[in-house]
Backbone atoms as SQL, in Angstrom:
CREATE TABLE atoms (id INTEGER PRIMARY KEY, chain TEXT, resi INTEGER, resn TEXT, atom TEXT, x REAL, y REAL, z REAL);
INSERT INTO atoms VALUES
  (1, 'A', 1, 'MET', 'N', -179.007, -128.384, 54.859),
  (2, 'A', 1, 'MET', 'CA', -179.593, -129.709, 54.992),
  (3, 'A', 1, 'MET', 'C', -179.023, -130.523, 53.602),
  (4, 'A', 2, 'ALA', 'N', -178.512, -131.760, 54.102),
  (5, 'A', 2, 'ALA', 'CA', -177.946, -132.534, 52.964),
  (6, 'A', 2, 'ALA', 'C', -179.088, -133.095, 52.151),
  (7, 'A', 3, 'ARG', 'N', -178.598, -132.963, 50.807),
  (8, 'A', 3, 'ARG', 'CA', -179.666, -133.688, 50.004),
  (9, 'A', 3, 'ARG', 'C', -179.041, -135.146, 49.581),
  (10, 'A', 4, 'ASP', 'N', -180.041, -135.901, 48.940),
  (11, 'A', 4, 'ASP', 'CA', -179.380, -137.288, 48.616),
  (12, 'A', 4, 'ASP', 'C', -178.766, -137.098, 47.186),
  (13, 'A', 5, 'LEU', 'N', -177.852, -138.083, 46.904),
  (14, 'A', 5, 'LEU', 'CA', -176.940, -137.896, 45.584),
  (15, 'A', 5, 'LEU', 'C', -177.389, -139.039, 44.944),
  (16, 'A', 6, 'GLY', 'N', -177.854, -138.763, 43.651),
  (17, 'A', 6, 'GLY', 'CA', -177.874, -139.993, 42.653),
  (18, 'A', 6, 'GLY', 'C', -177.038, -139.650, 41.418),
  (19, 'A', 7, 'TRP', 'N', -176.874, -140.880, 40.754),
  (20, 'A', 7, 'TRP', 'CA', -175.989, -140.861, 39.444),
  (21, 'A', 7, 'TRP', 'C', -177.081, -141.462, 38.456),
  (22, 'A', 8, 'SER', 'N', -177.024, -140.681, 37.293),
  (23, 'A', 8, 'SER', 'CA', -177.996, -141.149, 35.790),
  (24, 'A', 8, 'SER', 'C', -176.897, -142.296, 35.780),
  (25, 'A', 9, 'PRO', 'N', -177.557, -143.269, 34.961),
  (26, 'A', 9, 'PRO', 'CA', -177.056, -144.417, 34.291),
  (27, 'A', 9, 'PRO', 'C', -175.727, -144.073, 33.290),
  (28, 'A', 10, 'GLU', 'N', -176.076, -142.945, 32.732),
  (29, 'A', 10, 'GLU', 'CA', -175.082, -142.513, 31.676),
  (30, 'A', 10, 'GLU', 'C', -173.764, -141.904, 32.497),
  (31, 'A', 11, 'ALA', 'N', -174.031, -141.247, 33.552),
  (32, 'A', 11, 'ALA', 'CA', -172.767, -141.011, 34.304),
  (33, 'A', 11, 'ALA', 'C', -172.092, -141.969, 34.821),
  (34, 'A', 12, 'VAL', 'N', -172.711, -143.091, 35.300),
  (35, 'A', 12, 'VAL', 'CA', -172.142, -144.213, 35.563),
  (36, 'A', 12, 'VAL', 'C', -171.236, -144.572, 34.404),
  (37, 'A', 13, 'GLU', 'N', -171.808, -144.823, 33.528),
  (38, 'A', 13, 'GLU', 'CA', -171.040, -145.461, 32.320),
  (39, 'A', 13, 'GLU', 'C', -169.928, -144.540, 32.020),
  (40, 'A', 14, 'ASP', 'N', -170.074, -143.037, 32.133),
  (41, 'A', 14, 'ASP', 'CA', -169.091, -142.281, 31.884),
  (42, 'A', 14, 'ASP', 'C', -168.032, -142.530, 32.908),
  (43, 'A', 15, 'VAL', 'N', -167.907, -142.789, 34.081),
  (44, 'A', 15, 'VAL', 'CA', -166.925, -142.962, 34.868),
  (45, 'A', 15, 'VAL', 'C', -166.208, -144.505, 34.521),
  (46, 'A', 16, 'GLU', 'N', -167.185, -145.496, 34.235),
  (47, 'A', 16, 'GLU', 'CA', -166.546, -146.732, 33.952),
  (48, 'A', 16, 'GLU', 'C', -165.592, -146.630, 32.666),
  (49, 'A', 17, 'SER', 'N', -166.130, -145.723, 31.619),
  (50, 'A', 17, 'SER', 'CA', -165.263, -145.604, 30.441),
  (51, 'A', 17, 'SER', 'C', -164.039, -144.905, 30.803),
  (52, 'A', 18, 'ILE', 'N', -164.200, -143.812, 31.555),
  (53, 'A', 18, 'ILE', 'CA', -162.840, -143.167, 32.101),
  (54, 'A', 18, 'ILE', 'C', -161.986, -144.055, 32.578),
  (55, 'A', 19, 'ALA', 'N', -162.201, -145.175, 33.477),
  (56, 'A', 19, 'ALA', 'CA', -161.800, -146.042, 34.090),
  (57, 'A', 19, 'ALA', 'C', -161.114, -147.085, 33.273),
  (58, 'A', 20, 'SER', 'N', -161.712, -147.310, 32.345),
  (59, 'A', 20, 'SER', 'CA', -161.171, -148.252, 31.218),
  (60, 'A', 20, 'SER', 'C', -160.054, -147.804, 30.426),
  (61, 'A', 21, 'TYR', 'N', -160.512, -146.624, 30.103),
  (62, 'A', 21, 'TYR', 'CA', -159.369, -146.020, 29.171),
  (63, 'A', 21, 'TYR', 'C', -158.105, -145.664, 29.883),
  (64, 'A', 22, 'ILE', 'N', -158.146, -145.005, 31.052),
  (65, 'A', 22, 'ILE', 'CA', -156.855, -144.956, 31.821),
  (66, 'A', 22, 'ILE', 'C', -156.200, -146.254, 32.279),
  (67, 'A', 23, 'GLU', 'N', -156.986, -147.317, 32.570),
  (68, 'A', 23, 'GLU', 'CA', -156.429, -148.348, 32.976),
  (69, 'A', 23, 'GLU', 'C', -155.731, -149.481, 32.129),
  (70, 'A', 24, 'ARG', 'N', -155.629, -148.856, 30.697),
  (71, 'A', 24, 'ARG', 'CA', -154.837, -149.471, 29.652),
  (72, 'A', 24, 'ARG', 'C', -153.432, -149.052, 30.061),
  (73, 'A', 25, 'ASP', 'N', -153.257, -147.937, 30.650),
  (74, 'A', 25, 'ASP', 'CA', -151.826, -147.281, 30.857),
  (75, 'A', 25, 'ASP', 'C', -151.524, -147.538, 32.285),
  (76, 'A', 26, 'SER', 'N', -152.422, -147.405, 33.137),
  (77, 'A', 26, 'SER', 'CA', -152.267, -147.527, 34.466),
  (78, 'A', 26, 'SER', 'C', -153.454, -147.889, 35.390),
  (79, 'A', 27, 'PRO', 'N', -153.344, -149.017, 35.911),
  (80, 'A', 27, 'PRO', 'CA', -154.539, -149.401, 36.621),
  (81, 'A', 27, 'PRO', 'C', -154.391, -148.570, 38.137),
  (82, 'A', 28, 'TRP', 'N', -153.389, -148.516, 38.548),
  (83, 'A', 28, 'TRP', 'CA', -153.281, -147.576, 39.797),
  (84, 'A', 28, 'TRP', 'C', -153.886, -146.104, 39.667),
  (85, 'A', 29, 'TYR', 'N', -153.540, -145.546, 38.478),
  (86, 'A', 29, 'TYR', 'CA', -153.964, -144.248, 38.283),
  (87, 'A', 29, 'TYR', 'C', -155.393, -144.185, 38.000),
  (88, 'A', 30, 'ALA', 'N', -155.936, -145.021, 37.090),
  (89, 'A', 30, 'ALA', 'CA', -157.241, -145.204, 36.934),
  (90, 'A', 30, 'ALA', 'C', -158.082, -145.396, 38.233),
  (91, 'A', 31, 'LYS', 'N', -157.635, -146.054, 39.102),
  (92, 'A', 31, 'LYS', 'CA', -158.394, -146.135, 40.487),
  (93, 'A', 31, 'LYS', 'C', -158.177, -144.992, 41.228),
  (94, 'A', 32, 'ALA', 'N', -157.035, -144.205, 41.325),
  (95, 'A', 32, 'ALA', 'CA', -157.048, -142.926, 41.677),
  (96, 'A', 32, 'ALA', 'C', -157.891, -141.803, 41.351),
  (97, 'A', 33, 'VAL', 'N', -157.991, -141.781, 39.966),
  (98, 'A', 33, 'VAL', 'CA', -158.867, -140.737, 39.099),
  (99, 'A', 33, 'VAL', 'C', -160.233, -141.086, 39.671),
  (100, 'A', 34, 'VAL', 'N', -160.754, -142.348, 39.486),
  (101, 'A', 34, 'VAL', 'CA', -162.116, -142.665, 39.890),
  (102, 'A', 34, 'VAL', 'C', -162.623, -142.373, 41.303),
  (103, 'A', 35, 'SER', 'N', -161.625, -142.876, 42.213),
  (104, 'A', 35, 'SER', 'CA', -161.704, -142.419, 43.626),
  (105, 'A', 35, 'SER', 'C', -162.214, -140.765, 43.727),
  (106, 'A', 36, 'ARG', 'N', -161.074, -140.031, 43.074),
  (107, 'A', 36, 'ARG', 'CA', -161.303, -138.461, 43.329),
  (108, 'A', 36, 'ARG', 'C', -162.401, -138.212, 42.581),
  (109, 'A', 37, 'ILE', 'N', -163.004, -138.694, 41.669),
  (110, 'A', 37, 'ILE', 'CA', -164.463, -138.284, 40.856),
  (111, 'A', 37, 'ILE', 'C', -165.408, -138.601, 42.007),
  (112, 'A', 38, 'VAL', 'N', -165.448, -139.839, 42.546),
  (113, 'A', 38, 'VAL', 'CA', -166.537, -140.431, 43.460),
  (114, 'A', 38, 'VAL', 'C', -166.448, -139.377, 44.651),
  (115, 'A', 39, 'GLU', 'N', -165.153, -139.438, 45.338),
  (116, 'A', 39, 'GLU', 'CA', -165.063, -138.310, 46.678),
  (117, 'A', 39, 'GLU', 'C', -165.792, -137.072, 46.180),
  (118, 'A', 40, 'THR', 'N', -165.340, -136.584, 44.975),
  (119, 'A', 40, 'THR', 'CA', -165.641, -134.915, 44.893),
  (120, 'A', 40, 'THR', 'C', -167.272, -134.960, 44.685),
  (121, 'A', 41, 'ALA', 'N', -167.806, -135.940, 44.197),
  (122, 'A', 41, 'ALA', 'CA', -169.548, -136.133, 43.835),
  (123, 'A', 41, 'ALA', 'C', -169.848, -136.070, 45.193),
  (124, 'A', 42, 'GLU', 'N', -169.396, -137.004, 46.205),
  (125, 'A', 42, 'GLU', 'CA', -170.077, -137.146, 47.505),
  (126, 'A', 42, 'GLU', 'C', -170.167, -135.776, 48.240),
  (127, 'A', 43, 'THR', 'N', -169.286, -134.900, 48.207),
  (128, 'A', 43, 'THR', 'CA', -169.235, -133.847, 48.748),
  (129, 'A', 43, 'THR', 'C', -170.518, -132.777, 48.269),
  (130, 'A', 44, 'LEU', 'N', -171.251, -133.065, 47.224),
  (131, 'A', 44, 'LEU', 'CA', -172.245, -132.287, 46.662),
  (132, 'A', 44, 'LEU', 'C', -173.465, -132.418, 47.370),
  (133, 'A', 45, 'ALA', 'N', -173.771, -133.647, 47.986),
  (134, 'A', 45, 'ALA', 'CA', -174.663, -133.855, 48.858),
  (135, 'A', 45, 'ALA', 'C', -175.044, -132.720, 49.938),
  (136, 'A', 46, 'ASP', 'N', -173.751, -132.217, 50.506),
  (137, 'A', 46, 'ASP', 'CA', -173.719, -131.510, 51.715),
  (138, 'A', 46, 'ASP', 'C', -173.606, -130.155, 51.256),
  (139, 'A', 47, 'PHE', 'N', -172.869, -129.874, 49.824),
  (140, 'A', 47, 'PHE', 'CA', -172.570, -128.514, 49.563),
  (141, 'A', 47, 'PHE', 'C', -172.885, -128.478, 48.082),
  (142, 'A', 48, 'PRO', 'N', -174.208, -128.452, 47.628),
  (143, 'A', 48, 'PRO', 'CA', -174.645, -128.578, 46.321),
  (144, 'A', 48, 'PRO', 'C', -174.366, -127.250, 45.417),
  (145, 'A', 49, 'GLU', 'N', -174.205, -126.153, 46.058),
  (146, 'A', 49, 'GLU', 'CA', -173.658, -124.996, 45.437),
  (147, 'A', 49, 'GLU', 'C', -172.291, -124.794, 45.263),
  (148, 'A', 50, 'MET', 'N', -171.655, -125.640, 45.667),
  (149, 'A', 50, 'MET', 'CA', -169.955, -125.557, 45.654),
  (150, 'A', 50, 'MET', 'C', -169.464, -125.350, 44.228),
  (151, 'A', 51, 'GLY', 'N', -170.177, -125.968, 43.181),
  (152, 'A', 51, 'GLY', 'CA', -169.830, -125.945, 41.633),
  (153, 'A', 51, 'GLY', 'C', -170.073, -124.679, 41.079),
  (154, 'A', 52, 'ARG', 'N', -169.487, -124.603, 40.038),
  (155, 'A', 52, 'ARG', 'CA', -169.910, -123.488, 39.304),
  (156, 'A', 52, 'ARG', 'C', -170.866, -123.603, 38.374),
  (157, 'A', 53, 'MET', 'N', -171.727, -122.879, 37.678),
  (158, 'A', 53, 'MET', 'CA', -172.711, -122.847, 36.868),
  (159, 'A', 53, 'MET', 'C', -172.135, -123.293, 35.692),
  (160, 'A', 54, 'VAL', 'N', -172.577, -124.166, 34.809),
  (161, 'A', 54, 'VAL', 'CA', -171.824, -124.709, 33.618),
  (162, 'A', 54, 'VAL', 'C', -171.957, -123.658, 32.339),
  (163, 'A', 55, 'PRO', 'N', -170.740, -123.000, 32.173),
  (164, 'A', 55, 'PRO', 'CA', -170.834, -121.569, 31.312),
  (165, 'A', 55, 'PRO', 'C', -171.758, -121.872, 30.030),
  (166, 'A', 56, 'GLU', 'N', -171.589, -123.063, 29.301),
  (167, 'A', 56, 'GLU', 'CA', -172.276, -123.243, 28.220),
  (168, 'A', 56, 'GLU', 'C', -173.895, -123.315, 28.146),
  (169, 'A', 57, 'ILE', 'N', -174.375, -123.695, 29.468),
  (170, 'A', 57, 'ILE', 'CA', -175.739, -123.642, 29.757),
  (171, 'A', 57, 'ILE', 'C', -176.444, -122.429, 30.345),
  (172, 'A', 58, 'GLY', 'N', -175.595, -121.983, 31.363),
  (173, 'A', 58, 'GLY', 'CA', -176.384, -120.735, 31.858),
  (174, 'A', 58, 'GLY', 'C', -177.508, -120.833, 32.915),
  (175, 'A', 59, 'ASP', 'N', -177.680, -121.992, 33.448),
  (176, 'A', 59, 'ASP', 'CA', -178.634, -122.503, 34.209),
  (177, 'A', 59, 'ASP', 'C', -178.038, -122.786, 35.502),
  (178, 'A', 60, 'PRO', 'N', -178.850, -121.856, 36.601),
  (179, 'A', 60, 'PRO', 'CA', -177.960, -122.054, 37.962),
  (180, 'A', 60, 'PRO', 'C', -178.304, -123.461, 38.755),
  (181, 'A', 61, 'LEU', 'N', -179.052, -124.251, 37.926),
  (182, 'A', 61, 'LEU', 'CA', -179.564, -125.595, 38.566),
  (183, 'A', 61, 'LEU', 'C', -178.695, -126.635, 37.899),
  (184, 'A', 62, 'ILE', 'N', -177.802, -126.337, 36.949),
  (185, 'A', 62, 'ILE', 'CA', -177.020, -127.159, 36.253),
  (186, 'A', 62, 'ILE', 'C', -175.722, -126.576, 36.536),
  (187, 'A', 63, 'ARG', 'N', -174.883, -127.574, 37.441),
  (188, 'A', 63, 'ARG', 'CA', -173.692, -127.030, 37.724),
  (189, 'A', 63, 'ARG', 'C', -172.284, -128.181, 37.447),
  (190, 'A', 64, 'GLU', 'N', -171.085, -127.597, 37.755),
  (191, 'A', 64, 'GLU', 'CA', -170.063, -128.636, 37.550),
  (192, 'A', 64, 'GLU', 'C', -168.938, -128.307, 38.567),
  (193, 'A', 65, 'ARG', 'N', -168.330, -129.445, 38.787),
  (194, 'A', 65, 'ARG', 'CA', -167.040, -129.409, 39.516),
  (195, 'A', 65, 'ARG', 'C', -165.884, -130.042, 38.751),
  (196, 'A', 66, 'LEU', 'N', -164.752, -129.478, 38.680),
  (197, 'A', 66, 'LEU', 'CA', -163.578, -130.058, 38.116),
  (198, 'A', 66, 'LEU', 'C', -162.869, -131.138, 38.867),
  (199, 'A', 67, 'VAL', 'N', -162.392, -132.307, 38.247),
  (200, 'A', 67, 'VAL', 'CA', -161.455, -133.192, 38.971),
  (201, 'A', 67, 'VAL', 'C', -160.692, -133.551, 37.876),
  (202, 'A', 68, 'TYR', 'N', -159.439, -133.283, 38.089),
  (203, 'A', 68, 'TYR', 'CA', -158.346, -133.463, 36.805),
  (204, 'A', 68, 'TYR', 'C', -158.611, -132.724, 35.697),
  (205, 'A', 69, 'SER', 'N', -158.671, -133.543, 34.757),
  (206, 'A', 69, 'SER', 'CA', -159.158, -132.888, 33.476),
  (207, 'A', 69, 'SER', 'C', -160.943, -133.246, 33.053),
  (208, 'A', 70, 'TYR', 'N', -161.262, -133.593, 34.033),
  (209, 'A', 70, 'TYR', 'CA', -162.927, -134.195, 33.970),
  (210, 'A', 70, 'TYR', 'C', -163.660, -133.086, 34.537),
  (211, 'A', 71, 'ARG', 'N', -164.942, -133.031, 33.985),
  (212, 'A', 71, 'ARG', 'CA', -166.092, -132.236, 34.697),
  (213, 'A', 71, 'ARG', 'C', -167.174, -133.176, 35.094),
  (214, 'A', 72, 'ILE', 'N', -167.404, -132.928, 36.546),
  (215, 'A', 72, 'ILE', 'CA', -168.318, -133.664, 36.814),
  (216, 'A', 72, 'ILE', 'C', -169.906, -132.487, 36.831),
  (217, 'A', 73, 'ILE', 'N', -170.699, -132.889, 36.101),
  (218, 'A', 73, 'ILE', 'CA', -171.813, -132.213, 35.767),
  (219, 'A', 73, 'ILE', 'C', -172.990, -132.635, 36.289),
  (220, 'A', 74, 'TYR', 'N', -173.477, -131.840, 37.102),
  (221, 'A', 74, 'TYR', 'CA', -174.759, -132.395, 38.116),
  (222, 'A', 74, 'TYR', 'C', -175.896, -131.278, 38.059),
  (223, 'A', 75, 'ARG', 'N', -177.275, -131.628, 38.236),
  (224, 'A', 75, 'ARG', 'CA', -178.158, -131.070, 38.176),
  (225, 'A', 75, 'ARG', 'C', -178.726, -130.941, 39.667),
  (226, 'A', 76, 'LEU', 'N', -179.313, -129.569, 40.117),
  (227, 'A', 76, 'LEU', 'CA', -179.805, -129.518, 41.603),
  (228, 'A', 76, 'LEU', 'C', -181.216, -129.798, 41.425),
  (229, 'A', 77, 'GLU', 'N', -181.867, -130.636, 42.217),
  (230, 'A', 77, 'GLU', 'CA', -183.183, -130.878, 42.164),
  (231, 'A', 77, 'GLU', 'C', -183.657, -130.587, 43.742),
  (232, 'A', 78, 'PRO', 'N', -184.751, -130.556, 43.900),
  (233, 'A', 78, 'PRO', 'CA', -185.386, -130.217, 45.352),
  (234, 'A', 78, 'PRO', 'C', -185.066, -131.035, 46.315),
  (235, 'A', 79, 'GLN', 'N', -184.916, -132.419, 46.193),
  (236, 'A', 79, 'GLN', 'CA', -184.428, -133.278, 47.268),
  (237, 'A', 79, 'GLN', 'C', -183.089, -133.955, 46.888),
  (238, 'A', 80, 'ARG', 'N', -182.462, -133.865, 46.017),
  (239, 'A', 80, 'ARG', 'CA', -181.181, -134.514, 45.370),
  (240, 'A', 80, 'ARG', 'C', -180.472, -133.828, 44.594),
  (241, 'A', 81, 'VAL', 'N', -179.221, -134.207, 44.426),
  (242, 'A', 81, 'VAL', 'CA', -178.249, -133.686, 43.618),
  (243, 'A', 81, 'VAL', 'C', -178.034, -134.891, 42.551),
  (244, 'A', 82, 'LEU', 'N', -178.349, -134.775, 41.252),
  (245, 'A', 82, 'LEU', 'CA', -178.229, -135.629, 40.443),
  (246, 'A', 82, 'LEU', 'C', -176.845, -135.589, 39.679),
  (247, 'A', 83, 'ILE', 'N', -176.032, -136.429, 39.620),
  (248, 'A', 83, 'ILE', 'CA', -174.863, -136.501, 38.553),
  (249, 'A', 83, 'ILE', 'C', -175.347, -136.935, 37.251),
  (250, 'A', 84, 'ALA', 'N', -175.225, -136.081, 36.236),
  (251, 'A', 84, 'ALA', 'CA', -175.936, -136.182, 34.864),
  (252, 'A', 84, 'ALA', 'C', -174.697, -136.789, 34.104),
  (253, 'A', 85, 'ALA', 'N', -173.476, -136.282, 34.169),
  (254, 'A', 85, 'ALA', 'CA', -172.270, -136.703, 33.041),
  (255, 'A', 85, 'ALA', 'C', -171.028, -136.369, 33.881),
  (256, 'A', 86, 'VAL', 'N', -170.075, -137.211, 33.533),
  (257, 'A', 86, 'VAL', 'CA', -168.679, -137.034, 33.794),
  (258, 'A', 86, 'VAL', 'C', -168.017, -137.023, 32.436),
  (259, 'A', 87, 'ILE', 'N', -167.519, -135.849, 31.857),
  (260, 'A', 87, 'ILE', 'CA', -166.834, -135.810, 30.677),
  (261, 'A', 87, 'ILE', 'C', -165.443, -135.193, 30.799),
  (262, 'A', 88, 'HIS', 'N', -164.698, -135.394, 29.883),
  (263, 'A', 88, 'HIS', 'CA', -163.291, -134.953, 29.754),
  (264, 'A', 88, 'HIS', 'C', -163.432, -133.445, 29.414),
  (265, 'A', 89, 'GLY', 'N', -162.744, -132.418, 29.861),
  (266, 'A', 89, 'GLY', 'CA', -162.708, -131.155, 29.837),
  (267, 'A', 89, 'GLY', 'C', -162.685, -130.689, 28.153),
  (268, 'A', 90, 'ARG', 'N', -162.106, -131.249, 27.503),
  (269, 'A', 90, 'ARG', 'CA', -162.095, -130.860, 26.098),
  (270, 'A', 90, 'ARG', 'C', -163.275, -131.587, 25.094),
  (271, 'A', 91, 'ARG', 'N', -164.088, -132.218, 25.673),
  (272, 'A', 91, 'ARG', 'CA', -165.419, -132.895, 24.903),
  (273, 'A', 91, 'ARG', 'C', -166.543, -131.866, 24.823),
  (274, 'A', 92, 'LEU', 'N', -167.095, -131.861, 23.654),
  (275, 'A', 92, 'LEU', 'CA', -168.076, -130.727, 23.604),
  (276, 'A', 92, 'LEU', 'C', -169.345, -131.319, 24.207),
  (277, 'A', 93, 'LEU', 'N', -169.984, -130.293, 24.803),
  (278, 'A', 93, 'LEU', 'CA', -171.158, -130.424, 25.650),
  (279, 'A', 93, 'LEU', 'C', -172.427, -130.498, 25.023),
  (280, 'A', 94, 'GLN', 'N', -172.555, -129.921, 23.749),
  (281, 'A', 94, 'GLN', 'CA', -173.584, -129.629, 22.940),
  (282, 'A', 94, 'GLN', 'C', -174.534, -131.078, 22.697),
  (283, 'A', 95, 'PRO', 'N', -173.816, -132.133, 22.322),
  (284, 'A', 95, 'PRO', 'CA', -174.545, -133.601, 22.160),
  (285, 'A', 95, 'PRO', 'C', -175.064, -133.999, 23.516),
  (286, 'A', 96, 'MET', 'N', -174.750, -133.488, 24.462),
  (287, 'A', 96, 'MET', 'CA', -175.304, -134.168, 25.731),
  (288, 'A', 96, 'MET', 'C', -176.196, -133.228, 26.433),
  (289, 'A', 97, 'LEU', 'N', -176.794, -132.060, 25.746),
  (290, 'A', 97, 'LEU', 'CA', -177.588, -131.141, 26.431),
  (291, 'A', 97, 'LEU', 'C', -179.013, -131.747, 26.785),
  (292, 'A', 98, 'PRO', 'N', -179.410, -132.717, 25.828),
  (293, 'A', 98, 'PRO', 'CA', -180.808, -133.220, 26.214),
  (294, 'A', 98, 'PRO', 'C', -180.522, -133.983, 27.703),
  (295, 'A', 99, 'ARG', 'N', -179.514, -134.698, 27.731),
  (296, 'A', 99, 'ARG', 'CA', -179.131, -135.529, 29.055),
  (297, 'A', 99, 'ARG', 'C', -179.237, -134.643, 30.283),
  (298, 'A', 100, 'LEU', 'N', -178.629, -133.399, 30.097),
  (299, 'A', 100, 'LEU', 'CA', -178.471, -132.612, 31.087),
  (300, 'A', 100, 'LEU', 'C', -179.841, -131.628, 31.567),
  (301, 'A', 101, 'GLU', 'N', -180.415, -131.539, 30.504),
  (302, 'A', 101, 'GLU', 'CA', -181.795, -130.664, 30.975),
  (303, 'A', 101, 'GLU', 'C', -183.004, -131.367, 30.729),
  (304, 'A', 102, 'GLY', 'N', -182.966, -132.727, 30.656),
  (305, 'A', 102, 'GLY', 'CA', -183.823, -133.891, 30.609),
  (306, 'A', 102, 'GLY', 'C', -184.828, -133.793, 31.776),
  (307, 'A', 103, 'GLU', 'N', -185.784, -134.568, 31.756),
  (308, 'A', 103, 'GLU', 'CA', -186.759, -134.863, 32.883),
  (309, 'A', 103, 'GLU', 'C', -186.100, -135.239, 34.049),
  (310, 'A', 104, 'GLN', 'N', -186.642, -134.821, 35.374),
  (311, 'A', 104, 'GLN', 'CA', -185.974, -135.450, 36.500),
  (312, 'A', 104, 'GLN', 'C', -186.447, -136.919, 36.492),
  (313, 'A', 105, 'GLU', 'N', -185.489, -137.665, 37.297),
  (314, 'A', 105, 'GLU', 'CA', -185.771, -138.965, 37.302),
  (315, 'A', 105, 'GLU', 'C', -186.343, -139.374, 38.715);
């Protein structure tokens, strides 16, 4: 059974920041990257356990999918999949742990 898909405000900001950064060099590539991120996130509603468990956290309810050099980090909830963050693969995850483990919205 498919779950609903939700985006945290922070995850939306993450995607917008990624697009703005890439767009400085290539508007076409920025659009392609954002499209792939959104398409990948949309598959999670039907296949929520497709992603791997985030190694730094070790919680089976917090998972990730990789798109290019970005990590789509999401939380499995009873009725939905919540995209919590979209970060570059080299970015440290520690500062955003409260966002990932926070209260359900």
